[in-house]
N, C-alpha and C positions, 0 to 999 in steps of 0.2 A: 504494500500500500504506500509506504514511504517512497519507494522507487518510482511508482506511477505518479504520485503527487509531485515529486521533484522534476520528473520529465515534463509534466504539464506546466509547472511554474517556469521551467527553463524555456519551453517553447513560447509561452506568453511573453517572457522577458525579451527573447530574441525578436519577436514580432514588434514589441514596443520599441526596442532599440532601432529596428529597421525603420519604423514609422518616424521616429525622431530624426534619424539620419536623412530620410527622404524629405521631411519638412525643412530641415536645415538647408538642404540643397535648393529647395523651392524658395526659401527666404533669400538665400544668396543670389539666386537668379533675379528675383524682384529687385533686390538692392542694386544689382549690376545695371538694370535698366534705369532706375531712379537716379543713379549716380552719373549717368551719361550726360555730359555737358554739351555734346554735339547734337542733341535732340531738343526740339521745342517741347513745351509742355504737352501740346496736342500729340506730337509723335511719341512721347513717353507713354501717354495713355493708350495709344494704338498698340505700341509694342507690349505693354502690360496686358492688354486684352489678348494679343496673339499668344503670349506666354501662358495666360490663364486657359485659353483654349487647348493648348498643348498639354499642360499639366493636368487638366481636368478631363481630357479626352472628349472635348466638345467642339462642335463645328462653328458656333456663332458666339461672339462676345459683344456686349453692348453696354454703353453708359447712356442712360436716358434721363431726361428731365420730365418730371410729371407735373401736370397742372390739373388738380382736382376740379377747380371751378369750371374749366373749359372741357373737362373729361378727355384730356390728351396726354399722350406719351410721345415725346419728341426724341428721336435718335440723335445724340450728340457725337458719339464716337462708336464706330462699329468695325467688327472684323467678321467676315462671312465669305463663304465660297462665292465665286463670281456669278454663278447662275441664280443666286437668290437676290430678290429685290430689297435687300437690307442695306440701306445707304444712309449716310449722314443727312439729317434734315427731314427724314421720313416721319410722318405723324400718324399715329394709330389711335383709335378710340381707347382710352384708358381702361374702360370697363370690359374690354375684350382682350386684355393682355395679362400676363402673369405678373407684370409690374404692379398692377393694382392690388393683387394678393400680397405681394412682397411689401409694398409700401405700408400696408395696414397690419403687418405682422411685427411682433416684438423682436424678431431675430431672423437669421437666414432661413430661406425656404429651400429645401433640397429634395427633388423628386426624381428618382432614377427611371420611373416609368409612370408618367402622368396618367395614361390610360387605365392603369390598375390602381390608381390612388383615389383619395377622397375628392379630387378635383376633376375626375373624368366627365362629370356633367357640367362643369363650369363653362361659361361662355368663352373664356379665353382658350380653353382646350379645343372647343369646336371651331373657333375662329382661326387660331394659329396652327393647330395640328402638331405642335412640337411635343415630342415624347419624353424628353429629359430636360430638367431645368434646375439651376441652382442660382439663387440671387439674394441680394440683401439691399437694404435701404442705404442710400448715399446722403450724407449730411453736408451742408455748406453753411458756414457761419452759424452753426448751432441749430439749424432748422432742416427739416426734411426737404430734400432737393429732388431726389430721383432714385434710381436704382442702378446697380451694376449687376449684370447677370450673364449667364452662359446657357445656351440652349442647344438641343440636338434634335434632328428630325427622327432619329431612332432611339428607342430606349437604351439605357446603359445596362450592361450585363450585371452590374452589382450596385448596391446603394452607395451614395456619397458617404464618405467617412467624416469623422470630426475634424481630421486634419484638412480635408477638402473645405469644410466650412471655415476653419481658421484661415486658410489661404484666401478664401473669398473676402473675409473681413479685412485682411491685410491689403488686398487689392482695393477695397473700398476706401481704406484710409489713405492710400496713395492717390486715388481718384479725387478724394475730398481736397487734397492739397492743390489740385489743379482746377477746381470749379469755382 
């Protein structure tokens, strides 16, 4: 029994250490972008979104400004495959986006398969058809400003981890410095 317990603890410890090392690599990659003096603030946001897409294994990254009074979500910075009509300046109805859910949530939203989640009947899922989503609220000057999020047309094979949510929160903090 002691041998089995020791093996389980050792495996968990190794997984925890691997996760910490992976997160350290992610943080160093984020820092490398934010420390680049050859990039404008806008270019840093775009590069950060590209990195987030790569690290989270997602196709689309977006920073958006939300306007509840006008029911709009405006794309400020985007990274997406060229065949998708996701470009800077695009405006969508807020109530038909995952941003609306995120903006009204106390923390990050992470859905690895929206179609099998509590949001499968939400207007945003029907309107967008995106199957995986991770996003959080973006603050500017102490007030809710918008969201930073990543989406995928296909579901993810596994749920988002706590380190994925931590990474998202770091990206949001970097984004906040530029809005």
